[in-house]
Each structure stands twice: as structure tokens, then as C-alpha cells.
C-alpha positions in Angstrom: 0.1 0.1 0.1 2.5 2.7 1.1 5.0 1.2 -1.6 1.9 2.7 -4.4 1.2 5.8 -2.5 2.9 7.9 0.4 6.0 5.5 1.0 7.0 6.0 -2.7 6.9 9.7 -2.2 9.0 9.3 0.8 12.2 7.3 -1.0 11.8 9.9 -3.7 12.0 12.6 -1.4 15.1 11.2 0.4 17.0 10.4 -2.9 16.3 14.5 -3.5 17.4 15.4 -0.6 20.5 13.9 -1.1 20.9 15.3 -4.1 20.4 19.1 -3.1 22.9 18.5 -0.4 25.4 17.5 -3.0 24.5 20.0 -5.4 26.9 23.3 -6.0 24.0 25.6 -5.0 23.2 25.8 -1.0 19.8 24.3 0.5 18.9 28.0 0.9 19.7 28.8 -2.4 17.3 25.8 -4.0 13.8 26.3 -4.5 10.6 23.8 -4.8 7.3 24.4 -6.9 4.1 22.7 -5.9 0.9 23.3 -8.0 3.3 23.7 -10.9 1.4 24.5 -14.3 1.6 21.5 -16.8 0.9 23.1 -20.1 0.8 26.7 -21.4 -2.9 25.9 -23.2 -5.3 26.5 -20.5 -8.0 23.7 -21.3 -5.1 21.0 -21.3 -3.7 22.3 -18.2 -7.0 22.1 -16.5 -7.0 18.6 -17.7 -3.5 17.7 -16.5 -4.8 19.3 -13.1 -7.6 17.5 -12.5 -6.7 13.9 -13.6 -3.3 14.6 -11.0 -6.0 15.3 -8.2 -7.9 11.9 -9.4 -5.4 9.9 -9.5 -3.6 10.7 -6.1 -6.8 9.8 -4.2 -6.9 6.3 -5.2 -4.3 5.1 -2.9 -7.2 6.4 -0.4 -9.9 4.1 -2.4 -7.2 1.2 -2.2 -7.0 2.1 1.5 -10.3 2.1 2.1 -11.1 -1.1 0.4 -8.2 -2.9 2.4 -9.4 -2.0 5.8 -12.9 -2.9 4.6 -11.8 -6.8 5.2 -12.4 -5.8 8.8 -15.9 -5.8 8.3 -18.7 -3.6 7.1 -18.6 0.1 8.6 -15.0 1.0 7.6 -16.0 5.0 7.3 -17.6 4.6 10.6 -14.5 2.9 12.5 -12.2 5.5 11.2 -14.4 8.5 11.4 -14.4 9.7 7.8 -18.0 9.9 7.7 -21.1 12.5 8.7 -21.9 11.2 11.9 -20.3 14.3 14.0 -19.6 17.6 11.5 -20.1 20.4 14.2 -17.3 18.1 16.6 -14.9 17.4 13.3 -15.2 21.0 12.0 -14.6 22.5 15.3 -11.4 20.3 15.6 -10.2 20.3 12.5 -10.0 24.2 12.7 -8.4 24.2 16.0 -5.6 21.7 14.6 -5.4 24.3 11.5 -4.8 26.9 14.2 -2.5 24.8 16.4 -0.2 23.8 13.6 -0.1 26.5 11.1 1.1 29.7 12.6 3.9 27.6 14.4 4.4 26.2 10.8 5.2 29.3 9.1 7.5 30.7 11.9 9.2 27.5 11.9 9.4 27.7 7.9 11.1 31.3 8.4 13.3 30.0 10.8 14.7 27.3 8.5 15.0 29.7 5.8 17.4 31.9 8.3 19.4 29.0 8.9 19.7 27.7 5.3 18.0 24.4 6.0 15.0 24.9 4.2 14.6 25.7 0.2 12.1 28.2 -1.2 9.0 26.9 -1.3 6.7 28.4 -4.2 3.2 27.4 -3.1 1.5 27.7 -6.6 2.9 28.3 -10.2 -0.7 28.0 -11.8 -1.1 31.1 -14.0 -4.5 33.3 -13.3 -7.9 31.3 -14.5 -11.1 30.9 -13.8 -10.6 27.8 -12.8 -7.2 28.1 -10.6 -9.1 28.9 -7.3 -11.0 26.0 -7.7 -8.0 23.6 -8.5 -6.3 24.9 -5.6 -8.9 24.0 -3.3 -9.3 20.6 -4.8 -5.5 20.0 -4.8 -6.1 21.1 -1.2 -8.5 18.5 -0.5 -6.8 15.7 -2.0 -3.7 16.5 0.4 -5.3 16.0 3.2 -7.3 13.0 2.4 -4.3 11.2 1.1 -2.4 12.3 3.8 -4.9 11.7 6.7 -6.6 8.8 5.5 -3.1 6.8 4.6 -0.5 8.4 7.1 -3.0 8.2 10.0 -5.7 6.4 9.8 -4.8 3.4 7.5 -1.2 3.5 9.3 -2.7 3.5 12.6 -5.5 0.8 12.2 -3.0 -1.9 10.3 -0.3 -1.6 12.7 -2.8 -2.3 15.6 -3.7 -5.0 14.1 0.0 -6.1 14.4 0.2 -5.3 18.2 2.0 -2.1 18.0 1.8 0.0 21.0 0.5 3.6 20.4 4.4 5.3 20.4 5.1 2.9 18.1 2.3 4.3 15.9 2.7 7.9 16.3 6.4 7.7 15.9 6.1 5.4 12.3 3.1 7.6 11.2 4.8 11.2 12.0 7.9 9.7 10.4 6.3 8.7 7.4 4.8 12.4 7.0 8.2 13.9 7.4 10.0 11.9 5.1 7.9 12.6 1.7 8.3 16.5 2.7 12.0 15.9 2.6 12.4 17.2 -0.5 11.7 20.8 1.3 14.6 20.5 3.4 15.9 19.4 6.5 13.9 22.3 8.4 10.2 21.0 6.3 11.2 17.3 7.1 11.3 18.3 11.2 8.2 20.2 11.2 6.0 17.7 9.7 7.3 15.3 12.1 6.0 17.1 14.8 2.8 17.6 12.8 2.4 13.8 12.5 2.4 13.0 16.2 0.3 16.3 16.7 -2.1 14.5 13.8 -1.3 10.8 14.9 -1.5 11.3 18.8 -5.0 13.3 18.3 -6.5 10.4 16.0 -5.6 7.8 18.7 -6.6 9.8 21.7 -9.9 9.6 23.6 -10.4 13.4 22.0 -9.8 12.4 18.8 -11.7 8.7 19.1 -9.9 7.2 15.8 -11.9 9.9 13.9 -9.9 11.0 10.9 -12.1 13.6 9.7 -10.9 16.5 12.1 -7.5 15.8 10.2 -8.4 16.1 6.5 -10.3 19.5 7.6 -7.2 20.7 9.6 -4.9 19.6 6.4 -7.4 21.0 3.8 -7.6 24.3 5.4 -3.9 24.4 6.1 -3.2 24.0 2.4 -5.8 26.1 1.1 -4.8 29.2 3.0 -1.4 28.1 1.8 -2.0 27.7 -1.7 -4.8 30.2 -2.2 -3.4 32.6 -0.3 -0.1 32.3 -1.4 -1.2 34.9 -4.4 -2.5 37.7 -1.8 0.6 37.9 0.3 2.3 40.9 -0.4 5.9 40.4 -2.2 7.4 42.1 0.1 7.0 39.5 2.7 6.9 36.8 0.7 10.9 38.0 -0.3 11.3 38.7 3.4 10.2 34.9 4.1 12.2 33.3 1.0 9.1 32.5 -0.9 9.5 33.6 -4.2 
């Protein structure tokens, strides 16, 4: 399962960070682009973007299918249903606030220390579909990472008899691994985020509900992707976001 999704991304990110660290330019002078344009023709670019989002969700469907072997009610067991919309949304926004602001400060510190590359959150041209596609990309990231890296991993490793501490550590390290292409700083930052999210999922507050994590992750990415263009250029330059 992980070899087809985030585990594969983690391996490629590890190779990528080795390439970055051994390059002639320093890590601080390098950059990474998220949500890049794939064609100069708008309709073709939109097609590529939507296909990319759709295929990225296939591992989510596979994870849910594999978890269904435990019996009916998979969405309810991992808390991906609509049983508690108010509770899930409130926790989602609370988690987003708890992670988002420190995350921005950590990114700025990483740029200052030279251990984080310059991250461009969106390189899409301005079209009528740009914002909707960025929102869909944020939702796709939330579903993929939280269902696979938290819910699926926690449920399957629990079946193997893993302790809560081992589950949280494995989930956090997996999350950090596939962000290594952004530098050492984002790796550490995402490990911390992974600890918080996995601990919440397995806690009495989270009650094995992954939907709050999906909400939180989606909110964070929407702010990063859509809000990127709204941040004054001087601020982006100060943060090393070009």
C-alpha cells in the first residue's frame, strides 16, 4: 500500500534531498514548486490538474478497500463519516490554528538557518479555474495524507500489536519523509505535525476520527495555496518565498 503512495514519495524525497545537499548551490538557494502548471494551454493544463488530483486519490480508495476486510462500516470506524460534523469541523480548525502559525514561523527559521528551500506554493497561471483547482488539490492532500499516513497506518499496525507510541512514531516519520524534498526544516516540522495528528487520532479526544485531520490539513493547504498570491511580495521575499 505505502509502496504505491506516500512510501514511494518518501523514497523519492530521500533521494531528492541527497541530490540537493550534494549540489553545487546551497540548500537555501534552491527552490521547490507546488501546484506547477503542466501546459501553456489553459484547457489542457486544467485537464492535467484534474487528472493528477483524481489519480492521487486512488490510494485512498485502496486503503479504504483494504480496511473493509475487517468488516462493514469502514468509514464509521476511522471517522470519515458525517456523524459528528460540528465536532469534526471545530477540531479541524483548532488543529489547523495550532499547526499553521508555528509552522509558518518554523519555515521562516528554516530559511534563516539555510536548511529549507524556497517553496513556491502555486505556480498556476490566473484562470477562472485556478482557485477551485487549488482547493481541490488541498482536499486531495488532506484525504491522501490523513487517510493513508494516519488512519490506515494506525489501524493496520494496531492489528499487528504495535503500541501507541510506535504507531505515532511511524506515522510521524512517514509524514516527514515525503516532505524531505523541501529541506531538513520541513522534515522536522512535518514530523512534529505527524506526532500531533497521530496522537490526536489515537487519543480519547480524537476517538479514531480522521475527518478532523482531513479538515485541518485541507484548511492549511487552502491558506497556503490560495493565500499565496494574496501575500505582499515584500513579505514573500522576506520569508524566502519567491
